C-alpha positions in Angstrom: -19.6 -16.9 15.9 -17.4 -13.9 15.1 -19.0 -11.6 12.6 -17.4 -10.0 9.6 -17.8 -6.4 10.3 -16.3 -5.0 7.1 -14.7 -6.3 4.0 -13.3 -8.3 2.4 -11.3 -5.7 0.5 -8.9 -7.1 -2.1 -5.8 -5.0 -2.1 -2.4 -6.1 -3.5 -2.4 -8.7 -6.3 1.2 -9.5 -7.5 2.2 -9.1 -11.1 5.6 -10.7 -10.6 4.5 -14.3 -10.9 4.7 -15.0 -7.2 1.0 -15.9 -6.9 0.3 -13.7 -3.9 -2.4 -11.3 -3.0 -3.6 -9.5 0.2 -7.2 -9.3 1.5 -8.1 -6.9 4.3 -11.0 -7.6 6.7 -12.4 -6.1 9.9 -13.8 -8.7 12.3 -16.3 -8.3 15.2 -13.7 -9.7 17.7 -10.3 -11.3 18.1 -10.1 -14.2 15.7 -8.1 -16.0 13.0 -9.1 -14.8 9.5 -8.7 -17.1 6.6 -9.1 -16.9 2.8 -9.8 -20.1 0.9 -9.7 -20.0 -2.9 -11.5 -22.5 -5.2 -8.1 -23.4 -6.8 -6.5 -24.3 -3.5 -4.7 -21.1 -2.8 -5.1 -19.9 0.7 -3.9 -17.7 3.5 -4.6 -16.9 7.2 -3.7 -14.3 9.8 -4.6 -13.5 13.3 -6.4 -10.2 13.8 -4.8 -7.3 15.5 -6.7 -4.8 17.7 -6.8 -1.0 17.4 -9.1 1.0 19.7 -11.4 -1.9 20.3 -11.6 -2.9 16.6 -10.1 -6.1 15.1 -8.4 -6.3 11.7 -6.4 -8.6 9.6 -4.5 -8.4 6.4 -4.4 -11.9 5.0 -1.6 -12.9 2.6 -3.0 -15.4 0.0 -0.4 -17.6 -1.5 -0.4 -20.3 -4.2 -2.4 -18.4 -6.8 -1.9 -19.5 -10.4 -0.9 -16.8 -12.9 -3.4 -16.0 -15.6 -6.4 -17.4 -13.8 -9.4 -16.1 -11.8 -10.5 -18.0 -8.7 -13.5 -17.5 -6.4 -12.7 -17.1 -2.7 -14.4 -17.3 0.6 -13.5 -15.7 4.0 -13.7 -17.6 7.3 -13.3 -16.4 10.9 -12.2 -19.1 13.3 -13.2 -21.6 10.7 -16.8 -20.3 10.2 -17.8 -19.1 6.8 -18.6 -15.3 6.8 -18.2 -14.4 3.1 -19.9 -14.7 0.7 -23.1 -13.8 2.5 -26.2 -15.9 2.0 -28.8 -14.5 -0.4 -26.3 -12.1 -2.1 -27.2 -10.7 -5.5 -23.6 -10.3 -6.8 -21.3 -12.9 -8.4 -18.7 -14.6 -6.3 -15.8 -12.5 -5.2 -12.7 -13.5 -7.2 -9.0 -12.9 -7.3 -7.7 -12.5 -10.9 -4.0 -12.9 -11.5 -2.1 -11.6 -14.6 -0.6 -14.1 -17.0 3.0 -15.1 -16.5 5.3 -12.8 -18.4 2.9 -9.8 -18.4 5.8 -7.6 -17.7 7.9 -8.6 -20.7 8.3 -6.1 -23.4 7.5 -8.6 -26.1 4.4 -9.8 -24.3 3.0 -6.3 -24.0 0.5 -7.3 -21.3 -2.6 -5.2 -20.8 -3.2 -3.2 -17.6 -6.5 -1.5 -17.0 -6.7 1.2 -14.3 -9.9 2.9 -13.2 -9.6 6.0 -11.0 -11.4 8.9 -9.3 -11.7 10.7 -6.1 -14.1 12.4 -3.6 -16.8 10.0 -2.5 -19.3 11.3 -0.1 -21.2 8.4 1.5 -24.7 8.1 0.0 -27.7 9.1 2.3 -28.6 6.3 4.7 -32.3 6.7 4.1 -34.1 5.7 1.0 -35.1 8.3 -1.6 -33.7 10.4 -4.4 -30.0 11.1 -4.0 -29.7 14.9 -4.2 -26.2 14.7 -5.8 -27.0 11.9 -8.3 -26.1 8.2 -8.3 -22.7 7.1 -7.0 -20.2 6.2 -9.7 -18.8 3.3 -7.7 -22.2 1.8 -7.2 -22.9 2.0 -10.9 -19.5 0.6 -11.7 -20.2 -2.4 -9.5 -23.6 -3.0 -11.2 -21.9 -2.8 -14.7 -19.1 -5.2 -13.7 -21.4 -7.6 -12.0 -23.4 -8.0 -15.3 -20.3 -8.1 -17.5 -17.7 -10.7 -18.4 -14.7 -10.7 -15.9 -12.4 -9.5 -18.7 -14.1 -6.1 -18.4 -13.0 -5.6 -14.9 -10.2 -3.1 -14.1 -6.9 -4.6 -12.9 -6.9 -1.9 -10.2 -9.2 0.7 -8.8 -7.1 3.8 -7.8 -8.9 6.1 -5.3 -7.0 9.4 -5.2 -8.4 11.1 -2.1 -11.4 11.9 0.1 -12.5 8.3 0.5 -14.3 9.5 3.6 -15.5 13.0 4.6 -14.5 13.5 8.3 -15.7 17.1 8.2 -18.9 16.8 6.1 -20.8 13.9 7.6 -24.1 12.5 6.3 -27.4 13.1 8.0 -27.4 9.5 9.2 -23.9 9.9 10.7 -24.9 13.1 12.4 -27.8 11.3 14.1 -25.4 8.6 15.2 -23.0 11.3 16.6 -25.8 13.1 18.4 -26.6 10.0 20.3 -23.0 9.8 21.5 -22.1 13.4 22.4 -23.1 17.1 22.5 -22.9 18.4 18.9 -23.0 22.0 20.1 -19.4 21.6 21.2 -16.4 21.5 18.7 -16.0 19.6 16.5 -19.8 19.5 16.2 -21.0 17.3 13.4 -17.5 16.4 12.3 -15.8 13.3 13.6 -13.8 13.6 16.8 -12.0 10.2 17.4 -11.1 6.8 16.1 -14.5 5.2 16.9 -16.2 7.9 14.8 -13.7 7.3 12.0 -14.5 3.6 12.1 -18.2 4.5 11.7 -17.4 6.5 8.5 -15.7 3.5 7.0 -18.6 1.3 7.9 -21.0 3.7 6.2 -18.8 4.1 3.1 -17.5 0.6 2.6 -20.6 -1.2 3.9 -22.6 0.0 0.9 -23.5 -3.4 -0.7 -22.5 -2.5 -4.2 -19.2 -1.0 -3.1 -18.5 -3.8 -0.7 -18.7 -6.3 -3.5 -16.7 -4.1 -5.9 -13.9 -3.8 -3.3 -13.9 -7.5 -2.7 -13.2 -8.4 -6.3 -11.2 -5.4 -7.9 -7.8 -4.8 -6.3 -7.5 -1.2 -5.0 -4.9 1.4 -4.3 -5.7 4.5 -2.2 -4.2 7.8 -1.0 -5.7 10.4 1.3 -6.6 14.0 0.7 -7.7 16.8 3.0 -11.3 15.7 3.8 -10.0 12.3 5.0 -8.9 14.5 7.9 -10.3 18.0 7.5 -10.8 20.6 4.7 -7.6 22.5 3.9 -5.5 20.1 6.0 -1.9 21.4 6.0 -2.7 24.4 3.9 -0.1 26.5 5.7 2.0 26.9 8.9 -0.4 29.6 10.2 -3.4 27.3 9.6 -1.7 24.4 11.4 -0.8 26.6 14.4 -4.5 27.7 14.7 -5.7 24.1 14.6 -3.2 23.0 17.2 -4.4 25.7 19.5 -7.9 24.1 19.7 -8.8 21.5 22.4 -10.1 19.0 19.8 -7.6 19.0 17.0 -5.0 16.6 18.6 -7.4 13.7 18.9 -8.9 14.4 15.5 -5.6 14.3 13.6 -4.2 11.4 15.5 -7.4 9.4 14.9 -7.3 10.4 11.2 -3.8 9.2 10.7 -4.4 6.0 12.7 -7.5 5.1 10.8 -5.8 5.9 7.5 -2.9 3.5 8.3 -5.3 0.7 9.2 -8.0 1.1 6.6 -6.2 2.4 3.6 -2.4 2.5 3.8 -1.6 -1.1 4.9 -3.3 -2.5 1.8 -1.2 -0.3 -0.5 1.9 -2.2 0.4 3.3 -5.3 -1.3 4.0 -8.4 0.8 7.8 -7.7 0.8 7.2 -4.2 2.0 4.9 -5.5 4.8 7.7 -7.8 5.9 9.9 -4.8 6.4 7.3 -2.5 8.0 8.2 -2.1 11.7 4.8 -0.9 12.7 3.1 -3.8 11.0 5.4 -6.2 12.9 4.6 -4.5 16.2 0.8 -4.6 15.7 0.9 -8.3 15.0 2.6 -9.0 18.3 -0.6 -8.1 20.1 -2.8 -8.3 21.9 -3.6 -4.6 21.7 -1.8 -2.4 19.1 -3.6 0.8 19.9 -0.6 2.4 21.7 1.8 1.5 19.0 -0.4 2.9 16.2 -1.2 6.0 18.2 2.5 6.7 18.9 3.2 6.3 15.2 0.5 8.8 14.3 1.8 11.3 16.9 5.3 11.1 15.4 4.0 11.5 11.9 1.9 14.5 12.9 4.9 16.3 14.5 7.4 15.2 11.8 6.0 14.4 8.3 9.4 12.9 7.3 9.0 10.2 10.0 6.9 8.1 7.6 6.4 7.7 3.9 2.8 7.4 2.7 3.8 7.4 -1.0 4.2 4.0 -2.7 4.9 2.3 -6.0 3.1 -0.5 -7.9 4.1 -2.1 -11.1 1.5 -3.7 -13.4 3.5 -5.4 -16.0 4.8 -2.7 -18.3 2.9 0.0 -16.5 4.4 1.8 -13.4 2.3 3.6 -10.9 3.9 5.9 -8.4 1.5 7.4 -5.9 2.7 10.6 -4.3 1.4 11.9 -0.9 0.7 15.5 -1.6 -1.0 16.2 1.7 0.8 14.8 4.8 4.4 15.1 3.5 4.3 18.9 3.1 6.8 21.3 4.5 4.9 24.4 5.6 7.5 26.9 6.7 7.0 29.9 4.3 10.7 30.2 3.6 11.0 26.6 2.4 7.5 25.5 1.5 7.3 22.2 -0.3 4.5 19.8 -1.4 6.7 16.9 -0.5 9.7 16.8 2.0 13.2 16.3 0.7 13.5 12.6 1.6 10.2 11.8 0.0 11.1 13.8 -3.1 14.3 11.8 -3.5 12.3 8.6 -3.0 9.8 9.6 -5.8 12.7 10.4 -8.1 14.3 7.0 -7.5 11.0 5.2 -8.3 10.4 7.1 -11.5 13.9 6.7 -12.8 14.5 3.1 -11.7 15.3 0.7 -14.6 14.6 3.1 -17.5 13.0 1.3 -20.4 11.4 -1.3 -18.2 8.0 0.2 -18.5 5.9 1.7 -21.3 3.6 3.9 -19.3 4.2 5.9 -16.2 1.3 6.9 -14.0 1.9 9.4 -11.3 -1.0 9.5 -8.8 -1.4 12.6 -6.7 -4.6 13.7 -5.2 -4.1 17.4 -6.2 -3.7 18.2 -10.0 -0.3 19.1 -11.2 -1.7 21.1 -14.2 -4.6 23.4 -13.4 -6.5 25.9 -15.6 -3.8 28.6 -16.4 -5.6 31.4 -14.5 -5.8 29.3 -11.4 -2.2 28.2 -11.8 -1.1 31.8 -12.0 -3.3 32.8 -9.1 -1.8 30.2 -6.8 1.7 31.0 -7.9 1.1 34.7 -7.3 -0.5 34.0 -3.9 2.6 32.0 -2.8 4.7 35.1 -3.5 2.4 37.2 -1.4 2.3 34.7 1.5 6.1 34.5 1.4 6.4 38.2 1.9 7.5 39.0 -1.7 5.2 42.1 -1.8 5.4 43.2 1.8 3.6 42.3 5.1 0.2 43.7 4.2 0.1 41.7 1.0 1.3 38.6 3.0 -1.7 38.9 5.3 -4.0 39.2 2.3 -2.3 36.2 0.6 -2.9 34.0 3.6 -6.6 34.9 3.8 -7.0 34.3 0.1 -5.1 31.0 0.3 -7.6 29.6 2.8 -10.8 31.0 1.4 -10.1 30.0 -2.2 -8.2 26.7 -1.5 -5.1 27.8 -3.2 -2.9 24.8 -2.2 -2.3 22.8 -5.4 1.1 22.1 -6.9 1.2 25.7 -8.3 1.0 27.0 -4.7 4.3 25.3 -4.1 6.3 26.7 -7.0 9.6 24.8 -6.2 7.8 21.5 -5.9 5.9 22.2 -9.1 9.2 22.8 -10.9 10.8 19.7 -9.4 7.9 17.5 -10.6 7.9 19.2 -14.0 11.6 18.6 -14.4 11.3 15.0 -13.3 8.5 14.3 -15.8 10.5 16.0 -18.6 13.6 14.0 -17.7 11.9 10.6 -17.8 9.9 11.6 -20.9 13.1 12.4 -23.0 15.6 10.0 -24.6 15.5 6.6 -26.3 14.0 4.8 -23.3 11.2 7.3 -22.6 7.8 5.7 -21.9 5.0 6.1 -24.5 2.9 8.1 -22.0 3.3 9.9 -18.7 -0.1 10.5 -17.1 -0.6 12.4 -13.9 -3.8 11.0 -12.2 -5.6 13.4 -9.9 -8.9 14.4 -8.3 -9.9 17.0 -5.7 -11.6 19.7 -7.9 -15.0 18.0 -8.3 -14.9 17.9 -12.1 -13.0 16.1 -14.8 -10.7 17.4 -17.5 -7.7 16.5 -19.7 -4.7 18.7 -20.3 -1.8 17.9 -22.5 1.7 19.3 -21.7 4.4 20.4 -24.1 8.0 21.6 -23.6 10.0 23.7 -26.0 11.7 21.5 -28.6 15.1 23.0 -27.7 14.7 22.1 -24.0 18.1 21.5 -22.3 18.3 17.8 -21.7 16.5 16.8 -24.9 13.1 16.8 -26.5 10.3 15.3 -24.5 8.9 12.5 -26.7 6.4 10.9 -24.2 2.8 11.9 -24.4 2.4 13.8 -21.1 -1.1 14.3 -19.9 -2.9 15.6 -16.8 -5.9 13.4 -16.2 -8.2 14.8 -13.5 -11.3 12.9 -12.5 -13.6 13.9 -9.6 -16.0 13.4 -8.0 -17.1 9.8 -7.6 -20.0 11.0 -5.6 -20.3 14.7 -4.7 -21.2 18.1 -6.3 -19.7 21.4 -7.2 -21.2 24.9 -6.7 -22.4 26.7 -9.8 -19.9 29.6 -9.3 -17.0 27.2 -9.3 -18.2 25.7 -12.6 -17.9 29.2 -14.1 -14.5 29.7 -12.6 -13.1 26.4 -14.0 -14.4 27.3 -17.4 -13.0 30.8 -17.4 -9.7 29.6 -16.1 -8.9 28.0 -19.4 -10.1 30.7 -21.8 -8.4 33.9 -23.1 -9.8 36.1 -20.4 -8.6 33.8 -17.7 -5.1 33.6 -19.3 -5.1 37.5 -19.4 -5.9 37.7 -15.7 -3.2 35.2 -15.0 -0.7 37.2 -16.9 -1.5 40.3 -14.9 -1.0 38.3 -11.6 2.3 37.0 -12.8 3.5 40.6 -13.5 2.4 41.8 -10.1 4.1 38.8 -8.4 7.2 39.3 -10.6 6.9 35.7 -11.8 8.4 34.2 -14.9 6.5 31.9 -17.2 6.3 28.2 -16.3 8.9 26.0 -18.0 6.2 24.2 -20.1 2.9 24.9 -21.7 -0.3 23.0 -21.5 -3.8 23.1 -23.1 -7.1 21.6 -22.1 -8.0 19.0 -24.7 -11.1 17.6 -22.9 -13.7 18.8 -20.5 -14.6 20.3 -18.1 -17.1 17.6 -17.3 -19.3 17.9 -14.2 -21.0 14.9 -12.6 -20.3 11.7 -10.7 -17.7 10.0 -12.8 -14.7 7.7 -13.2 -11.9 7.5 -15.8 -10.4 4.2 -17.0 -7.0 3.8 -18.7 -6.4 0.7 -20.8 -2.7 0.3 -21.4 -1.3 -2.4 -23.8 2.1 -2.5 -25.3 2.8 1.2 -26.0 -0.8 2.0 -26.7 -3.1 3.9 -24.3 -6.8 4.3 -24.4 -8.8 6.6 -22.1 -12.6 6.4 -21.3 -14.6 8.7 -19.1 -17.9 7.3 -17.7 -20.5 9.3 -15.8 -23.2 7.8 -13.5 -26.7 8.8 -14.7 -30.2 8.0 -13.3 -32.8 6.5 -15.6 -36.4 7.5 -15.6 -37.3 4.4 -13.5 -34.8 5.5 -10.8 -32.1 3.0 -11.6 -28.6 4.1 -12.4 -26.1 3.2 -15.1 -22.8 4.4 -16.5 -22.7 6.5 -19.6 -19.5 6.9 -21.6 -19.1 10.6 -22.4 -15.5 10.5 -23.8 -13.2 8.0 -25.4 -9.8 8.7 -26.9 -6.3 7.4 -27.7 -3.5 9.0 -25.7 -0.4 7.7 -27.5 1.0 9.7 -30.3 
């Protein structure tokens, strides 16, 4: 009997009434994977092989809109999910009601999101960084009515930590190779990446959660390595090592298999040339590896960004890590083709959605002092204050992680202009929310443009929502920095940096209206009609050692 190695992971559930969904699995060998639902819906797919591992993305068809149905997974006809003796409810696929996208119906969409999940220690005992927010979310949902479940779980980066492995993984690595040689305790190849996903997604609570709540994902730096694609100089140094090539190719290959495939709708899968190639079999390793090599050498070769519509809510997830242009004279967070693609998705069918969510792992709006510091540093690195300052700027950029949207001023302005354009006029959505992570704390910042802005007044409620980490920590000195970055002293420092860099003021203003909050946490948006509610939950340990979610902030976002 072929074992179910990992999964099932419920990924795309259609909101267009087509009654389709996709379920991802990793099997212990070549097999036919099948999903059977209690209501008769089903799907099957042959596994494809990458680097000795076997995967399938199963398209389930025949789901009835507005229902919830339990499902099971079989490999070569043998039941492998649910597991015997499980303590969680049945895994289900819940479909939105027919007409959820109609303006008059005003269907509800609930989106939970967060980032930065370091796998919990393998050994029993007290967790030094506190209880995992995904674990505690799973426990809450398992005990609640299905109506409380999010319609989608959006994970905006650092789903695995390839460069900061757990003690258990380090023991496993030490049994495979000499850790005194680079990359040491970091992962080196595809097999080691597969182990990271086993460790992270094999967690029983998270495994059940991912089996029953649809998920969207996008990578950030730690999915490959800290500061990935910070600058052209950084990349040149990495490529000069004897271990980087295998590392980055394995990172891109595993991301495509474990995370990216499930982001795509069935129609997009039908048009995906690589997905067609891997299903031809028997071994897709060479095809996936060649794809990763081309992407590494030319970021414009592939598009990792994607769009999902949840009734009257549109989600556009922007790759702010792999699509970068790093040449100092034309630095950009996103290359030209992908920028045009993002613009088309945001502006497509104006008035057809009430809420626009822009997912990007790195925050668009940062504390003003940090924003000005990153903008100033970009001037230095670009040679705007001479070669000596340029060398200082590059060192500072790497040591202080100055690589958010503000560090790419042209891209920051493009995104700002796009948000203002969609947020003005009669067909403007009620809210535009930028959903981000990365910075290991949570905050809310509200944006405002001048009333006399050329192009019209922005009437949408525009908000930066940053939520991180799901399970990690932040040094004390960074907590101080994040707090100071918003206050008057921080703004004064930022003003001085702008003067030295000969920078003008940003085209908009923003103020922190919530946070900073530190801890393992998740944000949840509930969007119904033109109304938007936000909730921030933190994972806390009780005296008896158990964990639960505590709501620390609730608010209405719509004006």
